[in-house]
N, C-alpha and C positions, 0 to 999 in steps of 0.2 A: 654100754655105759655102766660103771661101777658106782651105784648110788651111795655106797658107803663113804665115798670121797666128796659128797655134796657139800657145797659151801652154803653159808647162811649170812643174812644181813637184815637189818631192821631200820625202817624209817619211822620217826616219831614226829608228830605235830604237836605244838604247844601254843597256849595262849600267852600273850604278853600283857601283864596286868600291872596297875599302879601299885607301888610298894606300900602306900598308905591306905588307899581306899579299896583296893582289890578290883577296881573297875578295869575294863579293857582300855589298853593304850595303843594307839596306832603307830607304834614305834618299832615294828618288826625289823624294818630296814636298818635302823640305828643299832639294834641289838646284833644283827648279823654282821654289820660292818665292824662292830667293836669286838667281835668274838675272834679268838685265835683259831685259825683254820689249819688242819693237817692235810697233807697231800692225799691220804688214803681214805678220807671221809668227806662228808658233805654237810654244809650249813647253808640254808637259803631261806628266803621269804616264802610265804604260802599265799593262798588265795586272798585272805583278808590281811589288811595292813596290821592287824593286831595279832598275827600269828607268825610263827617261825617253824621251820622243819629241819630235822637233822637226819643224816643217813650214815650208818656205821661203815667201817671198813669191811671188806669181804673177810668173813671169819670161818674158821674150820671147826670150832667147837663152842660150847656155851661159855667156857671161861673167857675166851677171846671176845665173845660177844658182850659179856658183862663189862669187861674193861673198856671196850669201845663206847658202849652206851653211857657208862658212868663218866667217861672223859667228856663226851659231848654235852651231857647235862651240866657238868661243872663249868665248862667253858661258856655255855649259854647263861648260866647263873651269874657268872662274873660280869659278862658283858651287860646283862640286864641291870645288875646292881649299879653299874657305872652311869646309867641313865634314869635311875630312880624307879626301876621296874622289877618285877619278879616273873619267873616262868612257872606256869601252871599246867599240870598234866591231868586234864579232865576232858571227857568227850564233848561236853557242853560247858559253857560258863554258867555257874549256878544262878546268877541273878541279872547279869547285864542284858540289855536289849540288843538285838542283832544290829540295829541302826547305829550303835555306838562304836562299831568296829573300825570306823574310819574309811570304809569302802575297800575296793579291791586293790591289790598291790599293782605297782606300775610295771606290769608285764603284758605284752600283746595278747598272750593266750588267755590271761585272766580278764582283760578288757573285752575279748571276744565273748567269753562266757557271760559277762555282764550284759552285753548287747543282745545276745542270743536268748538267754534264759531269764532275763529280767529279775523279778523279785525272788525267784528260785535261787539265783546266785547270791542275792543280798542276804538271804537267810541261812546260807551255808556256813554259819559260824560254828564249826564243829572240828574236832581233832581226832584223828585216827592213828592206829599203829599198823604199819604194813610190813609183813614178813616176807622176805625173799629167800627161796630155797633153790639152789643151783640144780638145773636140769638141762644139760647141754644137747640133748636129743629132742628136737622140736616135735617129732611124732610121739615119742614117749611122754612128753609133757602133756599132750592132749589126752592121752589114755589115763594118765595119773589124775588129771583134772576131772575126768569123767567119774572116777571112783571117789576122789577126795571131796567133791562138792557136797555130798550128802551129809558130811560132818560139819559143815560150816556153821550151822546153828549152835553147835557146842562151843565154838570159838567165841560167838557172840555172848553166850551165857557166861563163860569163864572170864571174858574180858570186859563185862559190863561195868561202865564207869561214867555214867551220865544220867543220873536220876532227875536232875533239876533243869528247868528251862524258864527263863524270864521270872525267876524268883519263886516258882511253884514246884512242888514235888509232882512230877508228871505221873507217878505211879508206875513208870517204866524203869527197869534197871538200866537199859541202854536206850535213851531217847535219841541219841545221836543216830542210831540205826534207822529210826523212823524219819528223821530229817534227811539223812543222806539218801535214803531209798526213794526220794522224790525224783531224783535224776532219772530220765527215761532209759538210760543204759545201765542202771544199777541192778543189784539182786544176785541171785544164784544162777550161774550159767546153765544152759541146757547141755545135753550130751552132744558130742560131735563124733562122727564116724572116723575122721582123719584130720590131720593138720591141714590138708588141702581144703576140706570143707570149712574149717575155721577161717583160713585165709580168704576164702571166697566170700564168706559172710562179712568179714572186715572190709574187704574191697567194695562189696555191694553197699554197705552202710556209708562208706566214704563217697561212693559214686552218687548215691541218692541224697547226699548232704545231710544224712542222719547224724553223722559225726564229721568234724572238720579234720580230725587226725585220729590214728588208732588209739592213742593214749586216752581218748575220751570214752572208751569202753570202761565203765566203772564197776564191773562185776566184783563180787566179793572174793573171787578167785579168778585169775587170768594169767596167761603168759605175759611176762613183762615186755613192754615195748623196747626198753633200753638195755636190758640185761638177759642173759640166757638163764632165766629163772622162772619159777612159778611164784606169783605174788598173792599172798593171802591178805585181804583188805577188810576183813569182817570185824576186826576188833577196835574198840575205843582205845585211845592212848591210855597207857597204864600209869597208875599212881606211882608205882615203884619200878625200879630197874629189874628186880628179881621177877616180878610178874611178867614183864616183857620177855625176859629170858626164858621163863617156863613156857609161855605160849609159843615162842620160837622153837623150843625143843619139841613141843608137840607137833608143830607144823613140819619140822624136819623129819620126825619119826613117821608121820603120816605119809609124806611123800615117799619115803623109803619103803614103807609097808605097801602102799599102792603100786609103787614101781615093781616090787617083787611079784605082786599079784598079776600085774599086767604082763610081765615077762612069762609067767606061767600060764597066761591066757585063761585065768579063772573067770568063770561066768559071773555076771552081775544081774540082779533083778531090776526090771524097769521101775523107774521112780516117777510117780506123778508130780508135776510141778506144783499142783495145788497143795500137796502134802508138804513139800519142801518149804513153800511160802508160809504155811501154817506153822511149821516147826521154827522157822526163822522169827516169825512174829512172837511166838510164845517165849522164845529165848530172850528176845528184846524186852518183852513185857515183864517177865518174872525173874530173869537171870537164873540164879541158883536157889531161889527161895521156894519154888513150887515144883510141879511136875514139868518135865520136858517131853517133847514128842520124839520118841525113839523111832526114827524112820526106817531103820534096818529091821527091827522086830515088829514094826507096825503097831505100836501101842504107846500110851502115855504112862510114864513111870516117874517116880521121885528123881529129882535132878541128881542126887547123890548116886543112885544106881546107874543111871545113864552115863554119867561122867566116868564112874569106875569101870564100867564095861568098856568104854572107849579107851581108857588108860590100859586096860588089860590087852586090848587089841594091839596097842603100840608098844607093849612092854618088851618084846624081843628086840625091836629096833632101838629102843631107849637103852636097854642093857648092853647091846652091842657097842654102843658109844660111851658107856659108863655115864649116861645121863639119867638113869632111872631114879636114883636116890634123890637127886636134886629136883627133878621135875615132879616126881610123885609127892615129895614133901611140900612143894609150893601148891600143888593141886589140893592136897589135904588142908592146907591153910585157907585156901579160897573156899573150899566146901564148908570149912568150919566157921566162916564168917569174915574172912579177911579181904574180900573183894572190894573194888573201888566204890561201887554203888552203896554197899553197906557202910563203908567208912564215911562216905559223904553224909548219909542219912544219920549216922550216929553223931557226927559233928554238929549237925543241925539240932538234933533232939536235946543236946546237953543244955542249950540256953535259948533255943528258938531263934537264933540269929543266923541269917543266911550267910553273912560275911564270914562266920567261923568256918564254913565249908571251904572257902578259898584258902584260908590260913592253913587248915589241915592238909589240903591237897598240895599246896606249895611246900610245906615243911616235909612231907613224905618224899616228894620228888627230889628235894635237896639232900636228904640224908640217906637216900637209897643207895 
């Protein structure tokens, strides 16, 4: 397989909020029905009635991805305007209570989750960004996943965009990560010796009724059930399109870098799951504001150093696609204070009004 031809796509989840009050509105279905749909992309309802989801066309580079993401957000914005709503790109709603979301959407799979997981489902009022990178060799996909999984905490830190919950500053940069990881099948996957071992585990989990379908494996990185891709699921939905594009560029470069290492059969050091969990928690708690746990070098270091080391690892793959300037510039902006969590907190500090956070996030999503 020539990973230089890998495709890329992004799914984004959004809140539907009232245009006047900023509160959740259970009008996701109305927004989706009113949006203009193209054949090569996707628009649908999400778990909560106050959410919608978009999925880009299959893209070959970041320019295509930016166009597709922008088109989807604009169409959702127009449809939301028609019913007195707005679309908000935040991992959590800054002040609404989860009970205000209107309940689960009218899909059998969501009703199953509600009956099976109870209040855990009720409180899953969170929005993520899922990045798909094409890998059409199932065996290679597992080997790449084994290598890429150790860098997932860095995606959490770079994509942190959910500091508020129920009107309070949680002191987490990505509180969505804490909410979502309550699912029993979430988190960072363990290593697998082969695709056969992975498939056997999925079959066993289904046989034991641990999951009702393979898609219920909610790991932060997994082989997609629907597409020949690896799906990165660690990030909050992003305030701006360009942030989503940069994270996708990093995911694409990481897959290509790990794919090359797998083909060369480079050895990897065993990684304790406890260390990875600690790294993920620290990324969720502090984002880019403190130290991150560098699991490769086995030390805690300033976030700036860890992220720039990661960027250096991916530079050859980014330069090979002419993505380096674009991605590195956005990463510089994030490190300099432009991330979603920081923007939300800055909006709140200006007047001490939590509603201002919704306004800022909505405005950035529209103009991106």
